C-alpha positions as CSV (number, residue, x, y, z in Angstrom):
1,X,50.4,18.3,19.9
2,X,49.7,20.3,16.7
3,X,50.8,19.8,13.1
4,X,51.8,23.4,12.5
5,X,55.5,23.1,13.3
6,X,55.3,23.9,17.0
7,X,53.9,22.6,20.2
8,X,51.7,25.1,22.1
9,X,50.4,25.4,25.6
10,X,46.7,24.7,25.9
11,X,45.9,27.4,28.4
12,X,45.1,30.9,27.0
13,X,46.0,34.2,28.4
14,X,42.7,35.4,29.8
15,X,43.6,39.0,30.1
16,X,44.7,39.2,26.5
17,X,41.5,37.5,25.4
18,X,39.4,40.0,27.3
19,X,41.4,42.9,25.9
20,X,40.9,41.7,22.3
21,X,37.1,41.4,22.9
22,X,37.0,45.0,24.2
23,X,39.1,46.3,21.4
24,X,37.1,44.5,18.7
25,X,33.9,46.0,20.0
26,X,35.4,49.4,20.2
27,X,36.8,49.4,16.7
28,X,33.6,47.8,15.2
29,X,31.8,50.9,16.5
30,X,34.1,53.3,14.7
31,X,33.7,54.7,11.2
32,X,37.1,55.1,9.5
33,X,37.4,57.2,6.4
34,X,39.8,54.8,4.7
35,X,37.6,51.7,4.9
36,X,36.4,51.7,1.3
37,X,39.9,52.4,0.0
38,X,41.3,49.6,2.1
39,X,38.7,47.1,0.8
40,X,39.6,48.0,-2.8
41,X,43.2,47.1,-2.2
42,X,42.6,43.4,-1.7
43,X,43.2,40.9,1.1
44,X,44.8,41.6,4.5
45,X,48.2,40.4,5.3
46,X,49.1,38.5,8.4
47,X,50.9,40.1,11.4
48,X,54.5,41.0,10.6
49,X,56.1,37.6,11.1
50,X,58.6,36.2,8.6
51,X,57.1,34.2,5.7
52,X,59.3,31.4,4.4
53,X,61.0,32.4,1.2
54,X,63.3,30.2,-0.8
55,X,66.6,31.8,-1.7
56,X,66.3,34.7,0.7
57,X,69.4,36.9,0.7
58,X,72.1,35.9,3.2
59,X,73.7,39.4,3.3
60,X,72.0,41.9,5.6
61,X,69.2,43.4,3.4
62,X,68.0,47.0,3.5
63,X,64.2,47.6,3.3
64,X,63.1,50.3,0.9
65,X,60.0,52.3,1.6
66,X,58.2,52.7,-1.6
67,X,57.4,56.4,-1.0
68,X,61.2,57.1,-1.6
69,X,61.2,55.4,-5.0
70,X,60.2,57.0,-8.3
71,X,56.5,57.3,-8.8
72,X,56.5,54.8,-11.7
73,X,57.4,52.1,-9.1
74,X,54.7,53.0,-6.6
75,X,51.7,50.6,-6.7
76,X,50.0,52.4,-3.8
77,X,47.6,55.3,-3.8
78,X,49.1,58.5,-2.3
79,X,48.3,58.8,1.5
80,X,45.4,61.2,2.2
81,X,46.2,63.7,5.0
82,X,42.5,63.3,6.1
83,X,43.3,59.8,7.2
84,X,45.9,60.9,9.8
85,X,43.7,62.0,12.7
86,X,45.4,60.4,15.6
87,X,48.2,62.0,17.7
88,X,50.0,58.7,18.0
89,X,51.9,56.9,16.7
90,X,53.8,59.0,14.2
91,X,54.3,57.9,10.7
92,X,58.1,57.8,11.3
93,X,57.6,55.4,14.3
94,X,55.4,53.1,12.2
95,X,57.9,53.0,9.4
96,X,60.7,52.3,11.8
97,X,58.7,49.5,13.4
98,X,58.0,47.9,10.0
99,X,61.6,48.3,9.0
100,X,62.5,46.3,12.1
101,X,60.1,43.4,11.4
102,X,60.2,43.3,7.6
103,X,63.7,44.7,6.8
104,X,65.2,41.3,6.3
105,X,63.2,41.0,3.1
106,X,64.6,43.3,0.4
107,X,61.6,42.8,-1.9
108,X,58.9,43.8,0.6
109,X,57.6,47.3,0.2
110,X,54.9,49.3,2.1
111,X,53.2,52.6,2.5
112,X,51.5,53.9,5.7
113,X,48.1,55.0,4.5
114,X,46.3,55.9,7.7
115,X,46.7,56.5,11.4
116,X,43.3,57.3,12.8
117,X,41.5,57.8,16.1
118,X,39.2,55.2,17.6
119,X,36.4,55.5,20.1
120,X,39.0,54.4,22.7
121,X,41.3,57.4,23.5
122,X,44.3,55.2,24.3
123,X,44.1,53.3,21.0
124,X,44.8,54.3,17.5
125,X,44.3,52.3,14.3
126,X,47.0,52.1,11.6
127,X,46.6,50.9,8.0
128,X,49.5,49.9,5.9
129,X,49.5,48.8,2.3
130,X,52.0,46.0,1.6
131,X,53.3,44.5,-1.6
132,X,56.3,42.8,-3.2
133,X,58.7,44.8,-5.4
134,X,57.6,44.5,-9.1
135,X,54.0,43.3,-8.3
136,X,51.1,45.1,-9.9
137,X,48.8,47.3,-7.9
138,X,46.0,44.7,-7.7
139,X,48.3,42.4,-5.7
140,X,48.6,45.0,-2.9
141,X,47.4,43.7,0.6
142,X,46.3,45.6,3.6
143,X,47.8,45.3,7.1
144,X,45.6,47.0,9.7
145,X,46.6,47.0,13.4
146,X,45.9,48.8,16.6
147,X,48.5,50.7,18.6
148,X,48.3,51.4,22.3
149,X,49.3,54.8,23.7
150,X,52.1,53.2,25.8
151,X,54.0,53.2,22.6
152,X,55.2,49.6,23.1
153,X,52.3,47.4,22.1
154,X,50.3,46.8,19.0
155,X,47.5,44.3,18.2
156,X,46.6,42.5,15.0
157,X,44.0,39.9,15.1
158,X,44.9,37.5,17.9
159,X,48.5,38.7,18.1
160,X,49.8,41.2,20.6
161,X,53.0,42.5,19.2
162,X,55.9,44.5,20.6
163,X,55.8,47.9,18.9
164,X,58.0,51.0,18.5
165,X,61.2,52.0,16.7
166,X,63.1,49.4,18.6
167,X,60.4,46.8,19.4
168,X,62.8,44.0,20.5
169,X,65.0,46.0,22.8
170,X,63.2,45.2,26.1
171,X,63.1,41.5,25.5
172,X,66.7,41.5,24.5
173,X,67.6,43.1,27.8
174,X,65.5,40.5,29.7
175,X,67.3,37.7,27.9
176,X,70.7,39.0,28.6
177,X,69.9,39.1,32.3
178,X,67.9,35.9,32.7
179,X,68.5,33.4,29.9
180,X,70.8,31.1,31.9
181,X,70.3,27.7,30.2
182,X,73.2,25.6,28.9
183,X,75.0,27.5,26.2
184,X,77.7,27.3,23.6
185,X,79.3,29.5,21.0
186,X,80.7,32.9,21.7
187,X,80.9,34.3,25.2
188,X,79.7,37.7,24.2
189,X,75.9,38.2,24.1
190,X,76.0,40.9,21.4
191,X,74.4,38.3,19.2
192,X,72.3,36.0,21.4
193,X,70.2,33.2,20.1
194,X,67.9,31.7,22.8
195,X,66.0,28.6,21.9
196,X,63.0,27.7,24.0
197,X,62.4,24.0,23.6
198,X,60.8,20.9,25.1
199,X,62.7,17.7,24.8
200,X,59.5,15.7,24.3
201,X,58.2,17.9,21.5
202,X,58.7,16.3,18.1
203,X,59.0,19.7,16.4
204,X,61.8,20.7,18.7
205,X,63.6,17.5,17.6
206,X,63.1,18.5,14.0
207,X,64.5,22.0,14.7
208,X,67.8,20.8,16.0
209,X,69.2,20.5,12.5
210,X,68.6,24.2,12.0
211,X,70.2,25.0,15.4
212,X,73.2,22.9,14.5
213,X,73.6,24.7,11.2
214,X,73.3,28.1,12.9
215,X,76.1,27.2,15.3
216,X,78.3,26.7,12.2
217,X,77.2,29.7,10.3
218,X,77.3,32.0,13.3
219,X,80.2,30.8,15.4
220,X,80.5,33.9,17.5
221,X,76.8,33.8,18.5
222,X,75.9,33.0,22.1
223,X,73.5,30.1,21.7
224,X,71.3,29.1,24.7
225,X,69.0,26.1,25.2
226,X,66.3,27.4,27.5
227,X,64.0,24.7,28.9
228,X,60.3,25.1,28.3
229,X,58.7,21.8,29.2
230,X,55.0,21.8,28.4
231,X,53.7,19.1,30.7
232,X,50.1,19.4,29.7
233,X,50.9,17.6,26.5
234,X,54.4,16.1,27.2
235,X,54.3,14.4,30.6
236,X,58.0,13.5,30.7
237,X,59.3,16.8,29.5
238,X,59.9,18.4,32.9
239,X,61.8,15.3,34.1
240,X,63.9,15.3,30.9
241,X,64.7,19.0,31.5
242,X,65.6,18.5,35.1
243,X,68.0,15.6,34.1
244,X,69.6,17.9,31.5
245,X,70.2,20.7,34.0
246,X,71.9,18.2,36.3
247,X,74.1,16.9,33.5
248,X,75.3,20.4,32.8
249,X,75.9,21.1,36.5
250,X,77.7,17.9,37.3
251,X,80.3,18.2,34.6
252,X,81.8,21.6,35.6
253,X,84.8,21.2,33.2
254,X,82.6,20.6,30.2
255,X,79.0,20.7,31.3
256,X,77.6,22.5,28.1
257,X,79.1,19.8,25.8
258,X,77.8,17.0,28.1
259,X,74.4,18.7,28.0
260,X,74.4,18.7,24.2
261,X,75.3,15.1,24.1
262,X,72.5,14.3,26.5
263,X,69.9,16.3,24.6
264,X,70.8,14.7,21.3
265,X,70.5,11.2,22.9
266,X,67.1,12.2,24.3
267,X,65.9,13.4,20.9
268,X,67.2,10.2,19.3
269,X,65.0,8.1,21.5
270,X,62.2,10.6,22.0
271,X,59.4,8.1,21.4
272,X,60.4,6.2,24.5
273,X,59.5,9.3,26.6
274,X,55.8,8.6,26.0
275,X,54.5,6.5,28.9
276,X,53.5,3.0,27.9
277,X,51.7,0.7,30.3
278,X,53.5,-2.3,28.8
279,X,56.9,-0.6,29.7
280,X,56.2,1.4,32.9
281,X,59.9,2.4,33.4
282,X,60.4,3.2,29.7
283,X,60.7,7.0,30.0
284,X,63.1,6.8,33.0
285,X,65.2,4.2,31.3
286,X,65.5,6.4,28.2
287,X,66.6,9.3,30.3
288,X,69.1,7.2,32.2
289,X,70.6,5.9,28.9
290,X,71.0,9.5,27.7
291,X,72.8,10.4,30.9
292,X,75.2,7.5,30.5
293,X,76.0,8.6,26.9
294,X,76.8,12.0,28.4
295,X,79.4,10.3,30.7
296,X,77.6,10.6,34.0
297,X,76.1,8.3,36.6
298,X,72.3,7.9,36.1
299,X,71.4,7.4,39.7
300,X,73.3,10.6,40.8
301,X,71.6,12.6,38.1
302,X,68.2,11.3,39.0
303,X,68.8,12.3,42.6
304,X,70.0,15.7,41.6
305,X,66.9,16.2,39.3
306,X,64.5,16.1,42.3
307,X,66.4,18.8,44.4
308,X,64.7,22.1,45.1
309,X,67.5,24.0,43.4
310,X,66.9,22.3,40.1
311,X,63.1,22.5,40.3
312,X,63.4,26.2,41.1
313,X,65.6,26.7,38.0
314,X,63.0,25.0,35.9
315,X,60.3,27.2,37.4
316,X,62.4,30.3,36.7
317,X,62.8,29.2,33.0
318,X,59.0,28.7,32.7
319,X,58.5,32.2,34.2
320,X,61.0,33.7,31.7
321,X,59.0,32.2,28.9
322,X,55.8,33.6,30.3
323,X,57.3,37.1,30.8
324,X,58.5,37.0,27.1
325,X,55.1,35.9,25.9
326,X,56.6,32.7,24.5
327,X,53.7,30.1,24.4
328,X,55.0,27.5,21.9
329,X,58.1,25.5,21.1
330,X,60.4,25.6,19.4
331,X,60.8,29.3,19.5
332,X,64.1,31.1,18.8
333,X,64.7,34.6,20.1
334,X,67.3,36.5,18.1
335,X,68.4,39.4,20.2
336,X,64.9,39.5,21.6
337,X,63.0,38.9,18.3
338,X,60.9,35.8,18.5
339,X,60.8,33.5,15.5
340,X,58.9,30.1,15.4
341,X,61.6,27.7,14.3
342,X,59.1,25.4,12.6
343,X,57.6,28.2,10.5
344,X,60.5,29.5,8.5
345,X,63.0,28.2,6.1
346,X,66.7,28.1,7.0
347,X,67.6,30.7,4.4
348,X,64.9,33.1,5.8
349,X,66.1,32.4,9.4
350,X,69.7,33.2,8.4
351,X,68.6,36.4,6.7
352,X,66.7,37.5,9.8
353,X,69.8,36.9,12.0
354,X,72.1,38.8,9.6
355,X,69.6,41.7,9.5
356,X,69.1,41.7,13.3
357,X,72.8,41.7,13.9
358,X,73.3,44.6,11.5
359,X,70.4,46.5,13.1
360,X,71.9,46.0,16.5
361,X,75.4,47.1,15.4
362,X,76.9,43.6,15.7
363,X,79.9,43.0,13.4
364,X,79.9,39.4,12.3
365,X,83.0,37.6,11.0
366,X,83.0,37.1,7.2
367,X,81.3,33.9,6.1
368,X,83.8,31.2,5.2
369,X,84.4,30.7,1.4
370,X,82.3,28.0,-0.3
371,X,84.3,24.8,-0.7
372,X,85.9,24.3,-4.1
373,X,84.2,21.8,-6.5
374,X,87.1,19.6,-7.5
375,X,85.0,17.5,-9.7
376,X,83.1,19.8,-12.0
377,X,80.4,18.2,-14.2
378,X,81.6,17.2,-17.7
379,X,80.4,19.3,-20.6
């Protein structure tokens, strides 16, 4: 277990590790014309994942590329045509990609400064200057990354990212077809929020308050709980997930509601899932108690949990996580866009969902009016 707001699998993707070594060696051998300029611009930024920002806008924001603004607002040096030597990707594709990943933040601005060849014909290197609106030029950061010629993948540091003008479309399609965990909310998958979670992970327990709030703020969203038990660090997690699937299946009239009751009961007594020699049946008893709270017979659910059908369902859910490159929990996929639930504020998360819905052409119902304050403070 880690203290970074998520629980991560211990095993590494060997192929990705080898790929990064090869790419690092290749790029280290290259001599790029913009290197000195990039160093002058300050520190590098992290890969394009959302940074928590208090008070982020809740309406769908629109990203402004700084090059379209008056020159007096431009903190970046003008791009030099000599720094665009690669045939791929195009500047327009890079801008569209960054709009997809950063567009939820109306204050983030950027300029594509270079797209250059590397010693590897199938790889180009991109350099982007990034800043916040109104910041002086010396606060500009650099964001360099590599793009593969498949047009769908980019690499920054240890991160392999989906790339392109619609970088999340493929994963969105996969989720629509295969995310089959217990669900609630709207029947339509136009806005689909899929949470990969482990019932023994303390960060998943903490994230449930965000998920509960999302179900209220986005009542038409199709919200899925997708099991991702990480047994290497949470030995009871798979058993808990199997029990949960059986709870949902054995209450055909209201299985999703029964499942939510069960999950909440498991999280409420999560510490009891940790094996204790002094209480050898503690984890099983905790799960049985959660089943009873969901209104089902514990013995029948236990028997169901060991069936091949349920175990196959869990294996399929684990394979789905692997296919989507989800390697930590809790992770929320918003129409295919992966967000670490423990790494963003609720306001930022809400802004990302609003932006993604707008980008995907999803019309959301208007937000309910704020409740009236019937007891205003005295002057």
